C-alpha positions in Angstrom: 6.8 -48.0 107.9 3.9 -46.5 106.3 0.5 -48.2 104.9 -1.7 -46.3 102.6 -5.1 -47.5 101.0 -5.1 -45.3 97.5 -7.5 -44.9 94.4 -5.1 -42.6 93.1 -4.9 -44.7 89.9 -8.2 -46.1 89.7 -11.5 -45.6 90.8 -11.4 -48.9 92.7 -10.2 -49.6 96.3 -6.5 -50.9 95.3 -3.7 -50.8 98.1 -0.8 -48.4 97.8 2.1 -48.9 99.9 5.0 -47.1 100.4 8.6 -48.3 99.9 11.1 -46.5 102.1 14.6 -46.1 100.7 16.3 -48.3 103.2 13.8 -51.1 102.3 15.2 -51.1 98.9 18.7 -51.1 100.2 17.8 -53.8 102.3 15.8 -55.9 100.0 18.9 -55.7 97.4 21.6 -56.9 99.8 19.4 -59.6 101.0 19.4 -60.8 97.3 23.0 -61.1 96.3 23.5 -64.7 95.5 21.9 -65.8 92.3 23.3 -66.9 88.9 22.5 -64.3 86.8 21.5 -60.5 86.8 17.9 -61.2 85.7 17.4 -63.8 88.5 18.9 -61.5 91.1 16.5 -58.7 89.9 13.5 -61.3 90.0 14.5 -62.1 93.6 15.1 -58.2 94.6 11.6 -57.4 93.5 10.1 -60.4 95.2 11.9 -59.7 98.4 11.0 -56.0 98.3 7.6 -56.9 97.9 7.4 -59.7 100.5 9.1 -57.1 103.1 6.3 -54.5 102.5 3.5 -56.6 102.1 3.8 -59.2 104.9 3.7 -56.6 107.5 0.7 -55.0 106.1 -1.2 -58.2 105.8 -0.4 -59.1 109.4 -1.8 -55.5 110.7 -4.7 -55.4 108.4 -5.9 -58.7 107.9 -4.0 -61.7 109.0 -1.7 -61.6 112.3 -0.6 -65.3 111.8 0.4 -64.8 108.2 4.0 -66.1 107.5 6.2 -67.0 104.7 5.6 -70.5 102.8 7.5 -72.7 103.4 10.2 -70.7 105.2 12.5 -67.9 104.8 15.5 -70.4 104.4 13.6 -71.5 101.1 13.1 -68.5 99.2 16.1 -68.1 97.0 15.6 -71.6 95.7 12.2 -70.3 94.4 13.5 -66.9 93.1 16.5 -68.3 91.2 13.8 -70.2 88.8 10.6 -68.5 88.9 8.5 -65.4 89.9 6.2 -65.5 93.0 6.7 -65.8 96.7 3.9 -67.8 98.9 2.3 -66.7 102.3 0.3 -69.0 104.6 -2.7 -67.6 106.6 -5.8 -68.7 108.0 -7.8 -67.8 104.8 -5.4 -70.0 102.8 -2.5 -69.7 101.1 -1.3 -66.5 99.0 1.1 -66.1 96.2 2.4 -62.8 95.5 3.1 -62.1 91.9 5.2 -58.8 91.4 5.9 -57.3 88.1 7.3 -53.7 87.0 5.0 -53.7 84.2 3.2 -50.5 83.4 0.8 -52.2 81.4 -1.8 -53.7 83.8 -3.9 -55.2 81.1 -3.4 -58.8 82.2 -1.9 -60.8 85.2 0.5 -63.6 84.4 1.0 -66.5 86.9 3.9 -68.7 86.3 2.9 -72.5 85.8 4.7 -73.8 88.8 2.5 -71.8 91.3 -0.8 -73.5 89.7 0.2 -77.2 88.6 2.4 -78.1 91.3 0.6 -79.6 93.9 2.6 -78.6 97.0 3.1 -75.2 95.5 -0.4 -74.3 94.5 -2.1 -71.7 96.5 -6.0 -70.5 96.8 -5.0 -67.0 96.0 -3.0 -65.2 93.7 -2.1 -61.5 94.2 -0.9 -59.0 91.3 1.6 -56.5 92.7 2.9 -53.5 90.5 6.3 -52.5 91.9 8.1 -49.1 91.3 11.0 -49.1 93.5 12.8 -46.0 92.2 9.3 -44.2 93.0 9.1 -45.7 96.3 5.5 -47.5 96.0 3.9 -50.6 95.3 0.3 -51.4 94.3 -1.7 -54.5 94.9 -3.9 -54.2 92.0 -5.9 -57.2 91.8 -6.3 -61.2 92.8 -7.6 -64.0 91.8 -8.3 -67.8 92.5 -6.7 -71.2 91.8 -10.2 -72.3 90.5 -10.8 -69.0 88.5 -7.0 -69.4 87.0 -7.9 -73.2 85.9 -11.5 -72.1 84.6 -10.9 -69.0 82.7 -7.0 -68.1 82.1 -5.2 -68.9 79.0 -2.0 -70.8 79.1 0.7 -69.5 77.3 3.4 -72.2 76.3 6.2 -70.1 75.4 6.7 -69.1 78.9 4.5 -71.4 80.9 2.3 -69.0 82.3 -1.6 -68.6 82.7 -3.0 -65.2 81.8 -6.0 -63.4 83.0 -7.2 -60.3 81.5 -7.6 -57.3 83.5 -11.3 -57.5 83.7 -11.3 -61.1 84.8 -9.1 -60.2 88.1 -11.0 -58.5 91.4 -9.7 -55.4 91.8 -10.6 -54.8 95.4 -8.5 -56.8 97.6 -11.1 -56.3 100.5 -13.1 -58.5 98.6 -10.9 -61.5 99.2 -11.5 -61.6 103.1 -15.0 -60.5 102.8 -15.8 -63.3 100.6 -13.9 -65.9 102.6 -16.0 -65.0 105.7 -19.4 -64.9 104.0 -18.8 -67.9 101.9 -16.3 -70.4 103.6 -17.4 -73.4 101.7 -16.7 -71.9 98.2 -14.5 -73.9 96.0 -11.4 -71.5 95.5 -8.7 -74.4 94.5 -9.2 -76.4 91.6 -8.2 -80.3 91.4 -4.5 -80.8 90.1 -3.3 -83.8 88.3 -0.5 -85.7 90.4 3.2 -85.2 88.9 4.9 -88.6 88.1 7.4 -89.6 90.5 11.0 -89.5 89.3 13.7 -92.0 89.9 16.5 -91.0 91.9 19.1 -91.7 89.0 17.0 -89.2 86.9 16.5 -86.7 89.5 20.2 -86.7 90.1 20.9 -86.2 86.5 18.6 -83.4 86.1 20.3 -81.5 89.0 23.6 -82.1 87.4 22.5 -80.9 83.8 20.1 -77.7 85.0 22.5 -76.8 87.9 24.6 -75.4 85.0 24.1 -71.6 85.1 24.9 -71.5 81.6 21.2 -72.9 80.9 19.5 -69.5 81.8 15.9 -70.6 82.0 16.0 -74.0 83.4 12.2 -74.3 83.9 12.0 -74.0 80.1 14.7 -76.8 79.4 12.6 -80.0 80.0 8.9 -80.8 79.8 6.7 -79.2 82.9 5.7 -82.6 83.9 9.4 -83.4 84.6 10.3 -80.1 85.9 7.4 -79.9 88.4 8.2 -83.5 89.8 11.8 -82.1 90.2 10.8 -79.2 92.2 8.1 -81.0 94.0 10.9 -82.3 96.4 12.4 -79.3 98.6 15.7 -80.8 99.1 16.1 -81.2 95.2 14.9 -77.7 94.6 17.5 -76.3 97.3 20.3 -78.3 95.7 19.2 -77.1 92.4 19.8 -73.5 93.7 23.3 -74.1 95.2 24.3 -75.7 92.1 23.3 -72.9 90.1 25.6 -70.8 92.4 28.4 -73.0 92.5 27.8 -73.6 96.3 28.7 -76.7 97.8 25.1 -78.5 98.4 26.4 -78.7 102.4 29.0 -77.5 104.5 30.7 -79.7 107.0 30.8 -78.7 110.7 33.2 -81.3 111.7 35.4 -80.6 109.0 35.7 -76.9 110.0 36.4 -77.9 113.6 38.9 -80.0 112.6 40.9 -78.2 109.7 39.4 -74.8 109.7 37.0 -72.8 108.0 37.1 -73.3 104.3 37.9 -70.2 101.9 34.2 -70.2 100.6 32.8 -70.2 104.1 35.0 -67.6 105.3 33.8 -65.4 102.2 30.1 -66.0 103.3 31.4 -64.8 106.9 32.0 -68.0 108.8 34.8 -68.3 111.4 36.1 -69.9 114.5 36.2 -68.7 118.0 37.2 -70.2 121.7 34.3 -70.1 124.1 34.3 -70.4 127.9 32.2 -73.4 128.4 29.8 -71.5 130.5 28.4 -70.3 127.1 27.8 -74.1 125.7 26.1 -75.6 128.8 29.1 -76.5 130.9 29.2 -77.6 134.8 30.8 -75.2 136.8 33.6 -77.8 137.5 34.5 -77.8 133.7 34.8 -73.9 133.1 38.7 -74.1 132.8 38.2 -75.8 129.5 37.6 -73.9 126.5 35.4 -74.9 123.4 36.0 -74.1 119.9 33.1 -72.6 118.1 31.9 -71.9 114.6 30.5 -68.3 114.1 28.8 -66.7 111.4 28.5 -62.7 111.1 25.1 -61.5 110.5 23.7 -58.0 110.1 19.9 -57.7 111.1 18.1 -54.3 110.8 21.6 -52.4 110.7 22.5 -54.4 113.9 25.8 -57.0 114.2 24.8 -60.3 115.3 26.5 -63.7 115.7 25.1 -67.0 114.9 27.3 -69.8 116.6 27.5 -73.6 116.5 29.2 -75.4 119.2 29.2 -78.8 120.9 27.8 -79.4 124.2 30.8 -79.8 126.7 31.1 -83.6 128.2 27.9 -84.6 126.9 27.4 -88.2 126.3 24.9 -87.6 123.3 25.8 -86.0 120.0 24.5 -82.8 121.1 25.1 -79.3 119.3 24.1 -75.8 120.3 23.1 -73.2 117.9 22.9 -69.7 119.3 22.2 -66.3 118.2 24.1 -63.4 119.9 24.4 -59.7 119.9 27.8 -59.1 118.4 28.5 -56.5 121.1 28.3 -58.5 124.6 26.7 -55.6 126.3 23.7 -55.4 123.8 20.4 -57.6 123.8 18.6 -59.3 121.2 15.3 -57.2 120.3 12.1 -58.8 121.1 10.3 -60.6 117.9 13.7 -62.1 116.8 13.3 -65.7 116.0 16.0 -68.5 115.7 14.8 -71.6 113.7 16.3 -75.1 112.6 14.9 -77.1 109.8 16.1 -80.6 108.5 18.0 -81.0 105.4 14.9 -81.1 103.2 13.6 -77.8 105.1 11.1 -79.4 107.4 10.3 -78.5 111.1 10.7 -80.6 113.9 9.9 -80.7 117.4 11.3 -77.8 119.9 13.0 -76.5 116.7 12.4 -72.5 117.3 13.3 -70.3 120.0 11.5 -66.8 119.9 12.4 -63.7 121.9 9.2 -62.2 123.5 11.1 -59.4 125.0 14.8 -58.6 124.7 17.0 -61.4 125.7 20.8 -62.0 126.0 20.5 -64.7 123.5 18.4 -67.2 121.6 19.5 -71.1 121.4 18.5 -74.5 120.4 20.2 -77.6 121.7 19.7 -80.7 119.5 20.7 -84.3 119.4 22.0 -85.3 116.1 23.3 -88.8 114.7 26.7 -88.1 112.8 26.2 -87.1 109.3 22.9 -85.4 109.9 22.3 -82.0 108.3 20.3 -78.9 109.5 19.4 -75.5 107.8 19.5 -72.6 110.0 16.9 -69.4 109.7 16.8 -66.1 111.6 13.7 -63.5 111.6 14.0 -60.8 110.8 15.7 -61.9 107.8 19.5 -61.3 107.9 21.2 -59.2 105.0 23.4 -62.0 104.5 19.9 -64.0 104.0 19.4 -67.6 105.5 19.8 -71.2 104.3 23.3 -73.1 104.5 22.8 -77.0 105.2 25.4 -77.6 108.1 26.4 -81.2 108.1 27.2 -82.5 111.6 
């Protein structure tokens, strides 16, 4: 990947980044499951922008930068609005991509400004030209600037800043943060009302219908924002709009075979020697049934395996990532991560390949009925994020 800083379009120091042809293909393949063509295109622009900007951001300014809240959540954001959040030491940054040629204004969806758990310190305007192979970071603003100076447009629930009110040099973001660390860059946000569980469930049923093309405009914003503050409800809304079950039953698959829907997503069964799942040497004659999901990552084939730990007195499951070719390793830099059903991290929920390794795995004790969400980095072509119920 090539990073270039260019002033070809204007006299200011805007950032022009190259988009290689394989990046457009990868981003398109990573954004297959959306309820409408428009939503998929929105997801594609966001995924493409993230895939290009995040490595650049890590290399130039913030090595610790990472997706907020996690890769598994991204589709649930892109199904309903535009924008992608990144957390780094300077604060939260929301990327707002657009194909618009006219750069007279920057438009920020209201969700990223007025939902307390979504709001960021900074917002970056990105012009994307997939066919021509480039994207341009043409400006940024702050949350406080939006609340103080932006015009609110109720027709599409977005805040608008003119080009003159947007900082055109992205370098200023980092300079200002270093020179003025105490500057107020996030304004106060009014809390959203709590939704009774029955009302939330009714809203999920209604807005989960994909025939409602723009659910974010179908109910008052305060209600919509309150619904989305729960990561669990946001994920369920996404799944309902795809016609997907909100969870997959691992035990049911073990007992009755993988469902047709799960098979279409790449899940299957295989028999493993217990040596792969933590058995003692005296138990090696007994085979174990594992669930396997096929994954394509950076052009390579991998397997995500889910299996019970043999002869364990506790309810322990092993989630493992392996190369599909037994003689090949997992490259350094790969990550396997587990999250709770509401997409929260927990202790020892991640395994990272510092160098090339045979496998990545996490063993976790669960009570019957608990669920987990798996996540792999780099992001598989098939994406992340099913809820597995154990």
